[in-house]
Rosetta silent file (secondary structure, phi, psi, omega in degrees, C-alpha in Angstrom):
SEQUENCE: XXXXXXXXXXXXXXXXXXXXXXXXXXXXXXXXXXXXXXXXXXXXXXXXXXXXXXXXXXXXXXXXXXXXXXXX
SCORE:     score description
SCORE:     0.000 S_00000001
   1 L     0.000  163.988 -170.342  160.587   12.373  190.665 S_00000001
   2 L  -128.102  161.305  169.053  163.995   12.003  192.275 S_00000001
   3 E   -95.484  126.495 -176.880  167.562   13.271  192.271 S_00000001
   4 E  -122.486  126.884  172.030  169.900   10.375  191.458 S_00000001
   5 E   -90.808  118.607 -178.061  173.675   10.357  191.826 S_00000001
   6 L   -73.602  160.996 -178.195  174.978    8.026  189.137 S_00000001
   7 E   -98.167  128.489  178.467  177.675    5.420  189.803 S_00000001
   8 E   -72.053  138.350 -179.221  181.079    5.929  188.166 S_00000001
   9 E  -120.542  130.284  177.329  182.252    2.975  186.047 S_00000001
  10 L   -70.697  148.991  179.983  185.911    2.282  185.229 S_00000001
  11 H   -53.668  -31.528 -178.633  186.802    1.903  181.534 S_00000001
  12 H   -65.834  -17.297 -176.215  187.704   -1.744  182.221 S_00000001
  13 H  -108.446   20.154  178.041  184.044   -2.512  183.008 S_00000001
  14 L   -64.614  -44.128  175.300  182.409   -1.112  179.848 S_00000001
  15 L    50.090   46.485  174.352  181.893   -4.685  178.546 S_00000001
  16 L    76.762    3.972  179.880  180.482   -3.681  175.157 S_00000001
  17 L   -72.412  148.772  175.681  177.787   -1.361  176.513 S_00000001
  18 L   -70.436  147.542  179.501  176.771    1.675  174.491 S_00000001
  19 E  -118.826  127.079  176.775  177.980    5.045  175.753 S_00000001
  20 E  -107.408  124.843  175.487  175.862    8.189  175.468 S_00000001
  21 E   -84.432  118.220 -176.140  177.612   11.525  175.706 S_00000001
  22 L   -80.189   -6.019  178.854  175.203   13.784  177.590 S_00000001
  23 L    61.291 -142.144  179.275  176.919   16.956  176.356 S_00000001
  24 L   -65.826  -48.302  176.088  176.061   20.058  178.337 S_00000001
  25 L  -174.426  150.928  173.009  172.855   18.457  179.652 S_00000001
  26 E  -103.648  135.672 -179.899  169.949   16.315  178.526 S_00000001
  27 E  -123.120  129.336  178.202  166.491   17.691  179.214 S_00000001
  28 L  -112.994 -168.560 -178.005  163.329   15.602  179.198 S_00000001
  29 L  -102.128  -26.227 -178.656  159.680   16.255  179.870 S_00000001
  30 L  -164.966  126.907  179.326  159.116   14.219  183.016 S_00000001
  31 L   159.658 -144.502 -173.122  161.392   12.094  185.132 S_00000001
  32 E  -104.493  163.935  172.219  164.454   12.218  187.338 S_00000001
  33 E  -104.748  125.278 -176.662  167.454   14.499  187.683 S_00000001
  34 E  -113.592  133.876 -176.936  170.731   12.588  187.277 S_00000001
  35 E  -117.983  142.724  178.637  174.079   13.811  188.612 S_00000001
  36 L   -61.747  133.559  179.171  177.615   12.669  187.739 S_00000001
  37 L   -73.924   -9.706 -179.518  179.060   10.399  190.425 S_00000001
  38 L  -101.132  -57.884 -175.071  182.489   11.991  189.932 S_00000001
  39 L  -100.502  -13.679  177.511  182.083   15.781  189.582 S_00000001
  40 L    85.285    2.284 -179.302  178.455   16.164  190.727 S_00000001
  41 L   -68.361  142.601  175.257  177.275   18.043  187.613 S_00000001
  42 E   -72.734  114.877 -177.920  173.612   17.618  186.645 S_00000001
  43 E   -92.136  -33.356 -178.365  173.806   15.519  183.485 S_00000001
  44 E  -137.404  138.679 -178.942  170.084   14.942  182.925 S_00000001
  45 E  -124.854  122.275  178.490  167.066   16.973  183.990 S_00000001
  46 E    59.183   42.662  178.620  163.547   15.498  184.089 S_00000001
  47 E  -111.133  132.829 -178.046  164.600   12.331  182.200 S_00000001
  48 L   -77.199   59.424 -172.668  162.914    8.988  183.070 S_00000001
  49 H   -64.548  -32.906 -178.589  166.288    7.279  183.513 S_00000001
  50 H   -71.753  -19.944 -178.819  165.088    4.682  186.065 S_00000001
  51 H  -101.713   -0.107  177.713  162.482    3.285  183.677 S_00000001
  52 L   -70.729  138.485 -175.340  164.712    3.008  180.602 S_00000001
  53 L   -95.566   23.460  179.809  165.195   -0.600  179.591 S_00000001
  54 L  -112.677  150.383  177.869  168.768   -0.206  178.334 S_00000001
  55 L  -101.575   69.298 -172.029  172.018   -0.967  180.144 S_00000001
  56 L  -101.471  155.543  172.415  173.752    2.173  178.907 S_00000001
  57 E  -105.518  149.252 -177.583  176.654    4.221  180.193 S_00000001
  58 E  -121.474  123.602 -178.819  176.510    8.016  180.273 S_00000001
  59 E   -94.242  124.887  177.085  179.615   10.142  179.694 S_00000001
  60 L   -81.813  162.378  176.904  179.788   13.404  181.642 S_00000001
  61 L   -65.553  -18.075  176.020  181.605   16.471  180.291 S_00000001
  62 L   -78.412   -9.819  178.970  184.279   15.785  182.963 S_00000001
  63 L   101.932  -12.056 -178.018  184.999   12.499  181.146 S_00000001
  64 L   -72.188  141.152  172.913  183.608   10.121  183.777 S_00000001
  65 E   -93.765  134.149 -175.924  181.468    7.173  182.672 S_00000001
  66 E  -128.106  152.802  172.401  178.342    6.706  184.782 S_00000001
  67 E  -135.488  161.520  176.985  175.570    4.157  185.135 S_00000001
  68 L   -73.135  126.175  178.775  172.293    4.121  187.016 S_00000001
  69 L   -60.730  145.340 -177.838  172.876    2.473  190.414 S_00000001
  70 L   -61.564  -29.300 -175.580  171.059   -0.848  190.833 S_00000001
  71 L   -92.529   11.515 -178.815  169.281    0.360  193.996 S_00000001
  72 L   -89.778    0.000    0.000  167.747    3.525  192.477 S_00000001
């Protein structure tokens, strides 16, 4: 599994996508560790974010909207 720094997305580019607030942190059973592209906080731990088939945005507690980079 990998550590992934998510890409910050400006509010103007939401384009109707769903936004998930990760709260303090999301914890899964097996997968990647995802970090906010703005503040660097670990937003998700052991979550299979690269294999999810949704084009979702993830809101960090700092307020930044993040997406999985296309090259991850």
